[in-house]
C-alpha positions in Angstrom: -56.5 196.2 265.3 -53.1 195.8 266.9 -51.1 198.9 267.8 -48.7 200.1 270.4 -46.8 197.6 272.4 -48.6 194.4 271.2 -47.7 195.3 267.6 -44.1 196.1 268.5 -43.8 192.7 270.3 -44.7 190.9 267.1 -42.0 192.7 265.2 -39.5 192.0 268.0 -40.2 188.3 267.7 -39.8 188.5 263.9 -36.4 190.1 264.4 -35.4 186.9 266.3 -36.0 184.9 263.1 -39.0 183.1 264.6 -41.6 181.5 262.3 -45.2 182.7 262.2 -46.3 179.7 264.3 -43.7 180.5 267.0 -44.6 184.2 267.0 -48.3 183.3 267.4 -47.6 181.0 270.3 -45.3 183.6 272.1 -47.6 186.6 271.5 -50.9 184.9 272.1 -52.3 186.1 268.7 -53.6 183.9 265.9 -51.2 182.9 263.2 -53.4 184.7 260.6 -53.2 187.9 262.6 -49.4 187.7 262.8 -49.1 186.9 259.1 -51.4 189.9 258.2 -49.3 192.5 260.1 -45.9 191.1 259.1 -46.9 190.8 255.4 -48.4 194.3 255.2 -45.1 195.7 256.7 -43.0 193.7 254.2 -45.0 194.8 251.2 -44.7 198.4 252.3 -41.0 198.2 252.6 -40.3 196.2 249.5 -43.0 197.7 247.2 -41.5 198.1 243.8 -42.2 201.3 241.8 -44.8 201.3 239.1 -43.5 200.8 235.6 -43.8 204.0 233.6 -46.1 203.6 230.6 -44.5 204.2 227.2 -46.4 206.8 225.2 -46.5 207.0 221.4 -45.6 210.7 221.9 -42.3 210.0 223.8 -40.0 210.1 220.8 -41.4 213.6 219.8 -41.5 215.2 223.2 -38.2 217.0 222.7 -39.5 218.5 219.5 -42.8 219.5 221.2 -40.8 221.0 224.2 -38.7 223.1 221.8 -41.7 224.3 219.8 -43.5 225.4 223.0 -40.4 227.1 224.3 -40.2 229.0 221.1 -43.7 230.3 221.5 -45.8 227.8 219.5 -48.7 227.0 221.8 -51.4 226.0 219.3 -51.9 222.2 219.4 -53.0 221.9 215.7 -50.0 223.9 214.7 -47.6 221.7 216.8 -49.4 218.6 215.3 -48.7 219.9 211.8 -45.0 220.1 212.7 -44.5 216.7 214.2 -46.6 214.6 211.8 -44.0 215.0 209.1 -41.5 213.7 211.6 -43.4 210.4 211.9 -45.9 211.0 214.7 -49.1 208.9 214.1 -50.9 209.4 217.5 -54.0 211.3 218.2 -54.2 215.0 218.8 -55.8 214.4 222.2 -52.5 212.8 223.4 -50.6 215.8 222.3 -53.2 218.2 223.7 -52.9 216.6 227.2 -49.1 216.8 227.1 -49.0 220.4 225.9 -51.5 221.4 228.6 -49.0 220.4 231.2 -46.0 222.3 229.8 -47.5 225.4 228.3 -47.2 228.7 230.3 -50.3 230.1 232.1 -52.9 231.8 230.0 -53.2 235.5 230.0 -56.2 237.1 231.7 -59.2 237.5 229.4 -60.2 240.9 228.1 -63.5 242.7 228.9 -66.6 241.7 227.0 -67.4 243.4 223.7 -70.4 243.5 221.4 -70.5 241.0 218.5 -71.6 242.0 215.1 -71.6 240.5 211.6 -71.3 242.1 208.2 -73.2 241.1 205.0 -71.3 239.2 202.4 -68.9 241.4 200.3 -69.6 244.4 202.5 -66.4 244.8 204.5 -62.7 243.7 204.7 -60.4 244.5 207.6 -56.6 245.1 207.5 -53.8 246.0 209.8 -50.1 245.6 210.2 -48.4 243.2 212.7 -44.7 243.5 213.5 -42.9 240.2 213.6 -39.4 239.7 215.1 -36.7 237.3 213.9 -33.0 236.6 214.1 -31.1 237.1 210.8 -28.2 235.0 209.5 -25.8 237.3 211.4 -27.6 236.7 214.7 -29.1 240.2 214.8 -32.6 240.7 216.0 -34.7 242.3 213.3 -38.4 243.2 212.7 -40.5 242.8 209.6 -44.0 244.1 209.0 -46.8 241.8 207.9 -50.1 243.0 206.6 -53.1 240.8 207.6 -56.3 241.2 205.5 -59.5 239.3 206.3 -63.0 239.3 204.8 -65.6 240.3 207.3 -68.1 237.7 206.5 -66.2 234.5 205.5 -63.0 235.3 207.5 -60.9 234.2 204.5 -57.5 235.5 205.3 -54.4 236.9 203.5 -51.0 237.5 205.1 -48.1 239.2 203.3 -44.8 240.5 204.6 -43.3 243.7 203.2 -40.0 245.4 203.0 -41.5 248.4 204.7 -44.8 249.5 206.2 -44.9 252.8 204.3 -47.8 253.8 202.0 -46.2 252.0 199.0 -45.8 248.8 201.0 -49.4 249.1 202.2 -50.8 249.7 198.7 -48.8 246.8 197.2 -50.0 244.4 199.9 -53.6 245.5 199.6 -53.6 245.1 195.8 -52.1 241.6 196.1 -54.8 240.8 198.7 -57.6 241.9 196.2 -56.3 239.6 193.6 -55.9 236.8 196.1 -59.6 237.1 197.0 -60.6 237.7 193.4 -62.7 240.8 194.1 -63.3 243.9 196.1 -65.4 244.6 199.2 -67.5 247.8 199.6 -65.6 249.0 202.7 -62.2 248.9 204.2 -62.0 249.0 208.0 -58.7 249.8 209.6 -57.2 251.9 212.4 -55.7 255.3 212.4 -52.3 254.5 210.9 -50.5 257.4 209.3 -50.4 255.8 205.9 -54.2 255.9 205.9 -55.2 259.1 207.8 -53.1 262.2 208.4 -55.4 264.4 210.4 -58.9 265.3 211.4 -61.3 264.1 214.1 -64.6 262.3 214.6 -66.6 265.5 214.7 -65.2 267.4 211.7 -64.2 264.4 209.6 -60.9 262.7 208.8 -58.2 263.8 206.3 -56.9 260.7 204.5 -53.5 260.2 203.0 -53.8 261.4 199.4 -52.3 258.2 197.8 -54.6 256.0 199.9 -57.6 258.2 199.0 -56.7 258.0 195.3 -56.6 254.2 195.4 -59.8 253.9 197.2 -61.6 256.3 194.8 -60.2 254.5 191.8 -61.5 251.2 193.1 -64.8 252.6 194.4 -64.1 251.5 198.0 -65.0 253.5 201.2 -62.4 253.7 203.9 -63.8 253.4 207.5 -61.8 253.9 210.7 -62.3 252.0 213.9 -63.0 253.9 217.1 -59.9 255.6 218.6 -58.2 253.3 221.2 -60.8 250.6 220.6 -59.0 248.0 218.4 -61.7 245.4 219.2 -63.8 247.4 216.7 -61.9 245.5 214.0 -61.6 242.4 216.2 -61.5 239.9 213.2 -58.2 241.2 211.9 -56.9 241.7 215.4 -57.5 238.1 216.2 -56.0 237.1 212.9 -52.8 238.9 213.6 -52.6 237.4 217.1 -53.3 233.9 215.6 -50.5 234.4 213.0 -48.1 235.4 215.7 -49.0 232.4 217.8 -49.6 229.8 215.1 -47.6 230.7 212.0 -44.6 232.6 213.3 -43.0 230.5 216.1 -40.2 228.2 215.1 -40.4 229.5 211.5 -37.4 229.5 209.2 -37.1 231.3 205.9 -34.4 232.3 203.3 -35.8 235.6 202.0 -38.9 237.6 201.6 -40.3 235.6 198.7 -39.8 232.4 200.5 -41.5 233.8 203.6 -44.5 235.0 201.7 -44.8 231.7 199.9 -45.0 230.0 203.3 -47.5 232.5 204.5 -49.8 231.7 201.5 -49.6 228.0 202.3 -50.4 228.7 205.9 -53.4 230.9 204.9 -54.7 228.0 202.7 -54.4 225.6 205.7 -56.2 228.0 208.1 -59.0 228.6 205.7 -59.6 224.9 205.5 -60.1 224.5 209.2 -63.5 224.8 211.0 -63.9 228.3 212.2 -65.4 228.4 215.7 -67.6 231.4 215.0 -68.9 230.1 211.7 -69.2 226.3 212.3 -67.7 225.8 208.8 -64.4 226.5 207.2 -63.7 230.0 205.8 -63.3 228.5 202.3 -66.8 227.1 202.6 -68.2 230.4 203.7 -66.3 232.2 201.0 -68.2 230.3 198.3 -71.3 232.2 199.4 -69.4 235.5 199.8 -67.4 235.5 196.5 -70.4 236.4 194.2 -70.9 239.6 196.3 -67.3 240.9 195.7 -66.9 243.8 193.2 -65.0 243.4 190.0 -61.2 244.0 189.8 -59.4 246.2 187.2 -56.4 244.7 185.4 -53.2 244.4 187.4 -51.3 246.7 185.0 -53.7 249.6 185.6 -52.7 249.6 189.3 -49.0 249.8 188.8 -49.2 253.6 188.9 -50.2 253.5 192.5 -47.2 251.3 193.4 -44.4 253.1 191.6 -42.0 255.0 193.9 -40.2 258.1 192.7 -36.4 258.0 193.2 -33.5 260.1 192.1 -30.6 258.4 190.4 -27.2 259.0 192.0 -24.2 260.4 190.2 -22.7 256.9 189.9 -26.0 255.6 188.3 -27.7 253.8 191.2 -31.2 253.9 192.5 -31.8 253.1 196.2 -34.7 250.9 197.1 -35.3 249.1 200.5 -31.6 249.5 201.5 -30.2 248.1 198.2 -28.8 250.1 195.3 -29.8 249.0 191.8 -27.9 250.1 188.7 -29.4 252.0 185.7 -27.8 253.2 182.5 -25.3 256.0 183.3 -27.1 258.5 181.1 -29.9 258.7 183.6 -27.7 259.9 186.4 -29.1 262.8 188.5 -32.6 262.3 187.0 -35.8 261.1 188.6 -37.1 257.6 187.8 -39.9 255.3 189.0 -39.3 252.1 190.8 -41.8 249.3 190.7 -41.1 246.2 192.8 -42.9 243.0 191.8 -42.8 239.5 193.3 -39.2 238.7 192.6 -38.0 241.6 190.4 -37.5 245.3 190.5 -38.3 247.4 187.4 -37.1 250.9 186.9 -38.8 253.3 184.5 -38.0 256.8 183.1 -41.0 258.7 181.5 -42.9 255.4 181.2 -40.0 253.5 179.5 -38.4 250.5 181.2 -34.7 251.2 181.5 -33.6 248.5 184.0 -34.8 245.3 185.6 -33.2 243.4 188.4 -33.9 240.4 190.6 -35.2 241.6 194.0 -32.3 241.5 196.5 -32.8 241.4 200.3 -29.2 241.9 201.4 -29.0 245.4 202.8 -26.3 247.8 201.7 -25.5 245.8 198.6 -24.9 247.0 195.1 -26.6 245.4 192.1 -25.0 246.4 188.8 -26.7 246.5 185.5 -25.1 244.9 182.5 -23.5 247.5 180.3 -24.3 250.1 183.0 -21.4 252.3 182.1 -21.2 251.4 178.4 -19.9 254.4 176.3 -19.2 256.6 179.4 -15.5 256.9 178.4 -16.2 257.9 174.8 -18.6 260.7 175.9 -16.5 261.6 178.9 -19.4 261.1 181.1 -21.5 263.9 179.6 -25.1 263.5 180.3 -28.0 264.6 178.0 -28.0 268.5 177.9 -30.6 270.0 180.3 -33.7 271.5 178.9 -33.2 275.4 178.7 -36.0 277.9 179.3 -36.1 280.9 177.0 -37.7 284.2 177.4 -39.6 285.8 174.5 -40.8 289.3 173.9 -44.5 289.9 173.5 -44.8 291.6 170.1 -48.1 293.2 171.0 -46.5 295.5 173.5 -45.0 298.7 172.1 -41.3 298.9 172.5 -39.9 302.5 172.9 -36.4 303.9 172.6 -34.6 304.6 175.9 -34.1 308.2 174.7 -37.8 308.8 175.0 -37.8 307.9 178.7 -34.8 310.2 179.3 -36.5 313.1 177.5 -39.7 312.6 179.5 -37.7 312.6 182.7 -36.0 315.9 181.9 -39.4 317.6 181.1 -40.8 316.6 184.5 -37.7 318.0 186.3 
């Protein structure tokens, strides 16, 4: 191997534009040796860069980058977003690319004990808070109730106007009818809409409305261990999966549109192989469904969902930040508000007095047709209030006042 001054001598002779034969004669090396070192040096200096291979994913990398930047890290979910755009490649190509651009994974949690429940025995539910930017550019939050069956992992996700007891009850009832039956037990955490006091030793005091619903349906309510959310790990994982898979890069027009998209997503998720089951949740649900308890009619549950509201002097009822009109004669009275999928119904003493399309624009007024009809003729006079009258018990002897005066003078 040539190195040092002998090698430099060959390059000096080459710089004088000598041929390989002349360089060999002057340096004393064979022509093949000269050719070897001069060619290796030339190939090193003039080596052309490798041509970059064109990938079938290249036209969609901008879309993938945007989805990952917005928090969508699930490869199947990203796949479902770019296939409609025309991507026909394999998921493995996408997975390799996403692995290189996704942020580092969070450290794993401590180990927990695994347990399974019998079919139809248990369902788990909990709220998740989802953030979005409204049409004004303001960051807002919306609660979403995630319900999952303990055995089959069939899931239900519904977003609500509020996470109060009424929002919880409505979402739970909708979940019952989505599954087509009832489990024996509810498992949830210590949210105030479920439990309002107590402790593990002396027992828990449940929210009266939640307790009434559970008693009516014949369902037991069980609470997970305090500060141990992994006790209800199935719904915890479901909420996390919804936040990572369903929510990122999502757009919606109103609550009804968002819930419709959530139902489509639940259907897609329940048709994927579940890692813990080895089959899809829908396949597992076929074996669990016969073990679910029967449902009452939907109408019999409306009483648990009706909110009590007082009508304002200008004949409006406030619900979820929107004021809905009622006939003016009901001003200052108490009514019941029942929100349904796309409408709001208002009742007085069981009678339907107004119905409106559900509106999501806060601080808006929704008038009722003929809301103030006849108010001028009656000068705005409402129905006379009910008067309470006092009566005299005839069985009690009534004496003249003079008798009491005479008795008093005798004593003195």
